[in-house]
C-alpha positions in Angstrom: 51.0 50.0 -31.6 49.2 46.7 -31.6 52.5 44.9 -32.0 53.9 46.6 -28.9 50.9 45.5 -26.8 51.4 41.9 -27.9 55.1 42.2 -26.8 53.9 42.9 -23.3 51.9 39.7 -23.0 54.7 37.5 -21.6 55.3 40.0 -18.8 51.7 39.8 -17.6 51.3 38.0 -14.3 49.0 35.1 -15.0 47.5 34.8 -11.5 46.4 38.4 -11.6 44.9 38.1 -15.0 42.9 35.0 -14.0 41.9 36.7 -10.7 40.4 39.7 -12.7 38.4 37.3 -14.9 37.1 35.4 -11.9 36.3 38.7 -10.2 34.2 39.7 -13.2 32.2 36.5 -12.9 31.5 36.8 -9.2 28.5 39.0 -9.6 27.0 36.6 -12.2 26.7 33.7 -9.7 23.0 32.7 -9.2 23.3 31.6 -5.5 24.9 33.2 -2.4 27.2 30.2 -1.7 28.5 30.2 -5.3 29.1 33.9 -5.1 31.1 33.6 -1.9 33.1 30.6 -3.2 34.0 32.5 -6.4 34.9 35.5 -4.2 37.2 33.3 -2.1 38.8 31.9 -5.3 39.4 35.5 -6.6 41.0 36.4 -3.2 43.2 33.3 -3.3 44.4 34.1 -6.8 45.1 37.7 -6.0 47.0 36.6 -2.9 49.2 34.4 -5.0 49.6 37.3 -7.5 50.7 39.8 -4.8 53.1 37.3 -3.3 54.7 36.7 -6.7 55.1 40.5 -7.1 56.6 40.7 -3.6 53.8 42.7 -2.0 53.2 41.2 1.4 50.7 43.8 2.4 48.6 43.1 -0.7 48.8 39.4 0.0 47.8 39.8 3.6 44.8 41.9 2.6 43.7 39.2 0.2 44.3 36.4 2.7 41.9 38.3 5.2 39.3 38.6 2.4 39.7 34.9 1.7 39.2 34.0 5.3 36.1 36.2 5.5 34.6 34.7 2.3 35.2 31.1 3.6 33.7 31.9 7.0 30.6 33.5 5.3 30.3 30.5 3.1 30.0 28.2 6.1 27.0 30.3 7.4 24.8 29.7 4.4 21.5 28.4 5.6 22.7 28.0 9.2 22.3 30.0 12.3 25.2 32.2 13.0 27.5 31.1 15.8 28.4 33.6 18.5 32.0 33.9 17.5 31.3 35.0 13.9 30.7 38.7 14.8 33.9 38.9 16.7 35.8 37.2 13.8 34.6 39.7 11.3 35.3 42.6 13.6 38.8 41.3 14.3 39.6 40.9 10.6 38.2 44.2 9.4 
């Protein structure tokens, strides 16, 4: 059985595997801006993963998540601009 699992390793999509590892580390980030940047990286990796698999809807969902994470990262320690509420409403 163990040998058959090892035979599957070349078929694993590397971007998806790395995205899962990054996603597991997101909650361990000590500061909000690091958490949001790690979340953006995870979304970017999953977007590439879904594009390589041919799933455009999955890639679009991850691209929206990436945009939201990057927008939220820009708001750390700053007053929220008027457009940010509309941006999140439009991308949700």
